[in-house]
C-alpha positions in Angstrom: 84.5 -37.6 -134.1 81.9 -35.1 -133.1 78.9 -36.0 -130.9 76.4 -36.4 -133.7 78.8 -38.8 -135.6 79.3 -40.8 -132.4 75.6 -41.4 -131.9 75.2 -42.3 -135.5 78.1 -44.8 -135.3 76.6 -46.3 -132.1 73.1 -46.6 -133.6 74.5 -48.5 -136.6 76.6 -50.6 -134.3 73.5 -51.5 -132.2 71.7 -52.6 -135.3 74.7 -54.6 -136.5 74.9 -56.4 -133.0 71.2 -57.0 -132.9 71.4 -58.6 -136.3 74.1 -60.9 -135.1 72.0 -61.8 -132.0 69.0 -62.5 -134.3 70.9 -64.6 -136.6 72.3 -66.7 -133.7 68.8 -67.1 -132.2 67.4 -68.1 -135.6 69.7 -71.0 -135.6 68.5 -72.2 -132.2 66.4 -75.5 -132.0 62.7 -75.2 -131.3 62.0 -74.4 -127.6 65.5 -72.8 -126.8 64.2 -69.3 -127.0 61.6 -69.9 -124.3 63.4 -72.6 -122.3 63.9 -71.5 -118.6 67.4 -69.9 -118.0 69.2 -68.9 -114.8 69.3 -65.2 -115.6 67.4 -62.1 -114.5 65.0 -62.5 -117.3 64.0 -66.2 -117.3 64.4 -66.9 -121.0 66.1 -65.8 -124.1 62.9 -64.4 -125.7 62.2 -62.5 -122.5 65.7 -61.1 -122.4 65.4 -59.9 -126.0 62.0 -58.3 -125.3 63.5 -56.4 -122.3 66.2 -55.0 -124.6 63.5 -54.0 -127.1 61.5 -52.4 -124.5 64.4 -50.4 -123.1 65.2 -49.1 -126.6 61.6 -48.1 -127.2 61.4 -46.3 -123.8 64.6 -44.3 -124.4 63.8 -43.5 -128.0 60.3 -42.3 -127.0 61.7 -40.0 -124.5 64.3 -38.5 -126.9 61.6 -37.9 -129.5 59.2 -36.5 -127.0 56.7 -39.2 -127.1 57.4 -41.4 -124.0 55.9 -44.8 -123.7 54.9 -46.6 -120.7 56.1 -50.2 -120.7 57.1 -52.5 -117.9 60.7 -53.6 -118.2 59.6 -57.1 -118.2 57.0 -56.7 -120.8 56.8 -59.4 -123.4 55.9 -57.6 -126.5 56.5 -60.5 -128.9 56.3 -64.0 -127.7 57.1 -65.4 -131.2 60.5 -65.0 -132.6 59.4 -64.1 -136.1 57.3 -61.1 -134.9 60.0 -60.2 -132.5 62.7 -60.2 -135.2 60.5 -57.9 -137.5 59.9 -55.5 -134.5 63.6 -55.6 -133.5 64.6 -54.5 -137.0 62.0 -51.8 -137.2 63.1 -50.4 -133.9 66.8 -50.4 -135.0 65.7 -48.5 -138.2 63.9 -45.9 -136.0 67.0 -45.4 -133.8 69.2 -45.0 -137.0 66.6 -42.5 -138.4 66.7 -40.5 -135.1 70.5 -40.2 -135.2 70.5 -39.3 -138.9 68.3 -36.2 -138.2 70.5 -35.1 -135.3 72.5 -31.9 -135.5 74.6 -30.3 -132.8 71.7 -28.1 -131.5 69.4 -31.1 -131.1 72.1 -33.2 -129.6 72.5 -30.4 -127.0 68.8 -30.3 -126.2 68.6 -34.0 -125.7 71.9 -34.8 -124.2 70.8 -34.0 -120.7 68.3 -37.0 -121.0 71.0 -39.6 -121.6 73.4 -38.7 -118.8 74.3 -41.5 -116.3 72.6 -39.5 -113.6 69.4 -39.6 -115.4 69.6 -43.2 -116.2 70.0 -43.9 -112.5 67.0 -41.6 -111.7 65.0 -43.4 -114.3 65.5 -46.7 -112.5 64.9 -45.2 -109.2 61.6 -43.8 -110.3 60.4 -47.2 -111.4 60.5 -46.2 -115.1 58.1 -43.3 -114.5 59.6 -40.1 -115.8 57.2 -37.9 -113.9 58.7 -39.3 -110.6 62.4 -38.5 -111.6 63.8 -36.3 -108.9 65.6 -33.2 -110.0 69.2 -32.8 -108.9 69.9 -30.1 -106.5 71.6 -27.2 -108.2 
């Protein structure tokens, strides 16, 4: 499998996994999504929002339109609105991978290295503060 096909497969897998998470959350009783949890993000809906924020941040960088969002931002407090936004984001990720070719992948590949992920977290999610590696 080439690199482009790999990213396409992962984008589709991501959408599939998110759909299963959304289906499981839709079956929860009222209040379970916002109930306090002993986790890094203090509720299920806040955790789901964090994952959506991360996808928006990464896709924004990859398409050249970076967003500025706090990693703990709650973009959608209501599940129905969140579900709609999550599906739309998954569609955007899939669309991005469908337009990839080998040249495009080579030009954005440096942005998704483990080293750059670490730099991103060290910079407080501010790309302009990402330190360049010594050559």
